[in-house]
SEDRENTOR-879263 format. One line per 5 residues: for each residue x, y, z of C-alpha. Coordinates in steps of 0.001 Angstrom, whole numbers. Example, Ala and Ser with C-alpha at 12.3 -4.5 7.8 and 13.67 -1.06 7.14 Angstrom:
12300:-4500:7800; 13670:-1060:7140
***
This chain:
-124:-100:-46; 1658:3323:-1239; 1397:6696:1030; -1694:7800:-1045; -3434:4956:362
-2079:5752:4059; -3109:9299:3248; -6400:8237:2388; -7025:6331:5535; -5638:9061:7387
-8349:11219:5905; -11057:8660:7083; -9569:9165:10724; -9454:12895:10498; -13158:13156:9131
-13991:10866:12106; -12633:13437:14557; -15309:15685:13698; -17576:13286:15514; -15647:11953:18430
-12453:11949:19956; -9794:10155:18069; -6567:11837:19379; -4167:9249:21471; -1703:6849:19599
-3903:4057:21046; -7220:4791:19616; -5608:5369:16320; -3992:2219:16406; -7232:552:17479
-8812:1898:14336; -5912:386:12282; -5898:-2990:13846; -5848:-5825:11519; -9215:-7363:12577
-11008:-4067:12338; -9434:-3248:8778; -10255:-6863:7944; -14094:-6002:9042; -14126:-3051:6900
-12349:-4491:3859; -15497:-5967:2684; -17307:-2283:2309; -13890:-708:1220; -10962:-2321:-398
-8912:342:941; -8486:-1461:3826; -7925:-4934:2412; -4290:-6086:3227; -2012:-5409:6147
-385:-1820:6775; 3550:-1448:6562; 4951:-104:9825; 5572:2899:7752; 2044:3478:6629
936:2871:10178; 3839:5345:11567; 2459:7880:8771; -1211:7676:9509; -483:8206:13252
1846:11131:12986; -571:12689:10605; -3810:11890:12592; -2221:13099:15787; -842:16304:14267
-3837:17288:12925; -5500:16842:16295; -2816:18684:17777; -2935:21480:15255; -6460:21787:14474
-7223:25168:15682; -4074:26658:13754; -4966:24724:10658; -8520:25909:10713; -7279:29597:11249
-5188:29338:8260; -8088:27912:6221; -10547:30346:7426; -8220:33212:6753; -8104:32131:3074
-12014:31657:2690; -13104:34475:680; -16749:35421:1833; -17252:31802:3564; -17045:30661:7055
-15231:27454:7848; -18465:25854:8857; -20013:26435:5614; -17260:23924:4170; -18397:20393:3930
-17029:18160:6747; -15066:15881:4328; -13478:19134:2408; -12369:20323:5761; -10890:16824:6951
-9204:17300:3370; -7828:20685:3669; -6633:19845:7351; -4622:16965:5943; -2964:18976:3008
-2183:21730:5106; -582:19658:7942; 1558:17774:5402; 2525:21213:3876; 3450:22833:7010
4967:19767:8986; 5589:16735:6759; 8834:17902:5406; 9322:15165:2733; 5935:15845:968
6257:18820:-1535; 3622:20973:-1392; 2530:20474:-4949; 2280:16941:-3956; 179:17516:-1059
-2046:19704:-3035; -2354:17373:-5759; -3262:14557:-3372; -5839:16658:-1846; -7635:17557:-5060
-7704:14165:-5998; -9264:13098:-2819; -11788:15865:-2910; -12927:14979:-6165; -13175:11219:-4732
-15065:12188:-1732; -17064:15319:-2175; -17206:16731:-5770; -15335:18208:-9064; -16380:21431:-7716
-14941:20843:-4302; -11652:19559:-6060; -11387:22946:-7544; -12076:24592:-4213; -9505:22744:-2359
-6918:23425:-5200; -7728:27231:-4877; -7464:27089:-987; -4342:25104:-942; -2960:26978:-4091
-3444:30303:-2219; -1913:29079:1251; 1239:27487:-848; 1849:30486:-2627; 1943:32128:776
4241:29791:2394; 6710:30024:-809; 6594:33781:-412; 7493:33421:3587; 10147:30885:2851
11747:32863:95; 11976:35779:2517; 13244:33763:5256; 15899:32128:2927; 16652:35715:1604
17302:36887:5215; 19604:34050:5968; 21686:34617:2934; 22216:38188:3841; 25580:38781:5687
25466:39713:9355; 27238:42878:8535; 24740:43675:5897; 21600:42962:7961; 23020:44475:10911
24227:47579:9692; 20755:48579:7999; 18979:49347:11274; 22175:50250:13527; 21426:53789:15111
25361:53549:15877; 26516:53234:12404; 24297:56110:11492; 22174:53731:9305; 18857:53713:11215
15840:53494:9548; 13839:56581:10311
***
Protein backbone atom coordinates (compact mmCIF):
# COMPACT_ATOMS: atom_id res chain seq x y z
CA UNK A 1 0.00 0.00 0.00
CA UNK A 2 1.41 3.36 -1.00
CA UNK A 3 1.56 6.60 0.93
CA UNK A 4 -1.43 7.69 -1.14
CA UNK A 5 -3.45 4.87 0.40
CA UNK A 6 -2.09 5.66 3.88
CA UNK A 7 -3.08 9.30 3.32
CA UNK A 8 -6.59 8.21 2.35
CA UNK A 9 -6.94 6.13 5.52
CA UNK A 10 -5.62 9.10 7.52
CA UNK A 11 -8.33 11.22 5.87
CA UNK A 12 -11.00 8.79 7.07
CA UNK A 13 -9.71 9.10 10.63
CA UNK A 14 -9.42 12.91 10.45
CA UNK A 15 -12.99 13.06 9.16
CA UNK A 16 -14.06 10.80 12.02
CA UNK A 17 -12.49 13.25 14.52
CA UNK A 18 -15.28 15.73 13.73
CA UNK A 19 -17.70 13.28 15.34
CA UNK A 20 -15.73 11.89 18.31
CA UNK A 21 -12.33 11.98 19.95
CA UNK A 22 -9.59 10.11 18.11
CA UNK A 23 -6.40 11.80 19.18
CA UNK A 24 -4.31 9.31 21.11
CA UNK A 25 -1.99 6.89 19.42
CA UNK A 26 -3.81 4.04 21.14
CA UNK A 27 -7.21 5.08 19.74
CA UNK A 28 -5.75 5.47 16.25
CA UNK A 29 -4.01 2.10 16.41
CA UNK A 30 -7.28 0.48 17.52
CA UNK A 31 -8.87 1.77 14.29
CA UNK A 32 -5.90 0.43 12.30
CA UNK A 33 -6.03 -2.98 13.99
CA UNK A 34 -5.74 -5.87 11.54
CA UNK A 35 -9.13 -7.31 12.51
CA UNK A 36 -10.81 -3.90 12.44
CA UNK A 37 -9.43 -3.27 8.94
CA UNK A 38 -10.47 -6.77 7.83
CA UNK A 39 -14.05 -6.11 8.97
CA UNK A 40 -14.14 -2.91 6.90
CA UNK A 41 -12.36 -4.43 3.88
CA UNK A 42 -15.59 -5.96 2.59
CA UNK A 43 -17.08 -2.49 2.26
CA UNK A 44 -13.92 -0.66 1.21
CA UNK A 45 -10.99 -2.40 -0.48
CA UNK A 46 -8.70 0.34 0.79
CA UNK A 47 -8.62 -1.56 4.08
CA UNK A 48 -7.73 -4.92 2.51
CA UNK A 49 -4.20 -6.11 3.22
CA UNK A 50 -1.75 -5.42 5.99
CA UNK A 51 -0.45 -1.93 6.67
CA UNK A 52 3.33 -1.66 6.82
CA UNK A 53 4.99 -0.20 9.89
CA UNK A 54 5.88 2.91 7.82
CA UNK A 55 2.29 3.40 6.71
CA UNK A 56 0.97 2.96 10.23
CA UNK A 57 3.54 5.43 11.59
CA UNK A 58 2.63 7.94 8.86
CA UNK A 59 -1.09 7.64 9.59
CA UNK A 60 -0.54 8.06 13.33
CA UNK A 61 1.78 11.05 12.76
CA UNK A 62 -0.65 12.85 10.47
CA UNK A 63 -3.81 12.14 12.47
CA UNK A 64 -2.20 13.14 15.77
CA UNK A 65 -0.64 16.18 14.11
CA UNK A 66 -3.95 17.38 12.70
CA UNK A 67 -5.57 16.85 16.11
CA UNK A 68 -2.80 18.78 17.88
CA UNK A 69 -2.80 21.67 15.39
CA UNK A 70 -6.49 21.72 14.43
CA UNK A 71 -7.16 25.27 15.67
CA UNK A 72 -4.08 26.63 13.88
CA UNK A 73 -4.93 24.76 10.66
CA UNK A 74 -8.56 25.91 10.80
CA UNK A 75 -7.44 29.53 11.26
CA UNK A 76 -5.17 29.33 8.22
CA UNK A 77 -7.99 27.81 6.18
CA UNK A 78 -10.58 30.34 7.44
CA UNK A 79 -8.23 33.23 6.67
CA UNK A 80 -8.19 32.10 3.02
CA UNK A 81 -11.94 31.60 2.60
CA UNK A 82 -13.28 34.56 0.70
CA UNK A 83 -16.81 35.29 1.88
CA UNK A 84 -17.22 31.87 3.50
CA UNK A 85 -17.09 30.63 7.05
CA UNK A 86 -15.28 27.41 7.90
CA UNK A 87 -18.56 25.84 9.03
CA UNK A 88 -19.94 26.29 5.52
CA UNK A 89 -17.23 24.02 4.08
CA UNK A 90 -18.35 20.38 3.95
CA UNK A 91 -16.90 18.18 6.69
CA UNK A 92 -15.03 16.03 4.20
CA UNK A 93 -13.50 19.03 2.41
CA UNK A 94 -12.55 20.50 5.78
CA UNK A 95 -10.83 17.21 6.71
CA UNK A 96 -9.03 17.16 3.34
CA UNK A 97 -7.85 20.75 3.81
CA UNK A 98 -6.61 20.01 7.33
CA UNK A 99 -4.72 16.93 6.15
CA UNK A 100 -3.07 18.68 3.21
CA UNK A 101 -2.21 21.81 5.16
CA UNK A 102 -0.69 19.71 7.94
CA UNK A 103 1.45 17.93 5.34
CA UNK A 104 2.47 21.26 3.79
CA UNK A 105 3.44 22.73 7.16
CA UNK A 106 4.85 19.76 9.08
CA UNK A 107 5.66 16.76 6.87
CA UNK A 108 8.88 17.91 5.26
CA UNK A 109 9.30 14.99 2.86
CA UNK A 110 5.98 15.80 1.15
CA UNK A 111 6.38 18.56 -1.46
CA UNK A 112 3.69 21.26 -1.38
CA UNK A 113 2.61 20.42 -4.92
CA UNK A 114 2.18 16.74 -4.05
CA UNK A 115 0.11 17.57 -0.96
CA UNK A 116 -2.13 19.85 -3.04
CA UNK A 117 -2.52 17.34 -5.88
CA UNK A 118 -3.37 14.48 -3.50
CA UNK A 119 -5.90 16.70 -1.70
CA UNK A 120 -7.58 17.67 -4.97
CA UNK A 121 -7.90 14.02 -5.96
CA UNK A 122 -9.36 13.14 -2.55
CA UNK A 123 -11.85 16.01 -2.82
CA UNK A 124 -12.97 14.82 -6.26
CA UNK A 125 -13.32 11.24 -5.00
CA UNK A 126 -15.07 11.99 -1.70
CA UNK A 127 -16.92 15.23 -2.39
CA UNK A 128 -17.31 16.58 -5.93
CA UNK A 129 -15.47 17.97 -8.94
CA UNK A 130 -16.31 21.46 -7.66
CA UNK A 131 -14.88 20.58 -4.25
CA UNK A 132 -11.65 19.61 -6.01
CA UNK A 133 -11.45 23.08 -7.55
CA UNK A 134 -12.28 24.70 -4.21
CA UNK A 135 -9.59 22.69 -2.37
CA UNK A 136 -7.08 23.51 -5.11
CA UNK A 137 -7.82 27.23 -4.80
CA UNK A 138 -7.49 27.34 -1.01
CA UNK A 139 -4.35 25.20 -0.87
CA UNK A 140 -2.82 26.98 -3.87
CA UNK A 141 -3.25 30.29 -2.07
CA UNK A 142 -1.76 28.87 1.12
CA UNK A 143 1.08 27.27 -0.85
CA UNK A 144 1.95 30.56 -2.57
CA UNK A 145 1.90 32.37 0.78
CA UNK A 146 4.17 29.70 2.29
CA UNK A 147 6.61 29.92 -0.64
CA UNK A 148 6.75 33.72 -0.26
CA UNK A 149 7.40 33.40 3.47
CA UNK A 150 10.07 30.74 2.87
CA UNK A 151 11.73 32.89 0.20
CA UNK A 152 11.84 35.86 2.60
CA UNK A 153 13.34 33.72 5.37
CA UNK A 154 15.90 32.25 2.96
CA UNK A 155 16.82 35.71 1.66
CA UNK A 156 17.29 36.99 5.20
CA UNK A 157 19.42 33.97 6.07
CA UNK A 158 21.63 34.55 3.04
CA UNK A 159 22.31 38.18 3.98
CA UNK A 160 25.68 38.54 5.66
CA UNK A 161 25.58 39.47 9.34
CA UNK A 162 27.17 42.84 8.56
CA UNK A 163 24.57 43.72 5.94
CA UNK A 164 21.63 42.65 8.06
CA UNK A 165 22.91 44.42 11.18
CA UNK A 166 24.07 47.67 9.56
CA UNK A 167 20.74 48.62 8.02
CA UNK A 168 19.15 49.29 11.40
CA UNK A 169 22.23 50.08 13.49
CA UNK A 170 21.79 53.58 14.95
CA UNK A 171 25.45 53.59 16.06
CA UNK A 172 26.51 53.20 12.44
CA UNK A 173 24.30 56.11 11.42
CA UNK A 174 22.15 53.84 9.24
CA UNK A 175 18.97 53.79 11.31
CA UNK A 176 15.73 53.56 9.38
CA UNK A 177 13.67 56.61 10.28
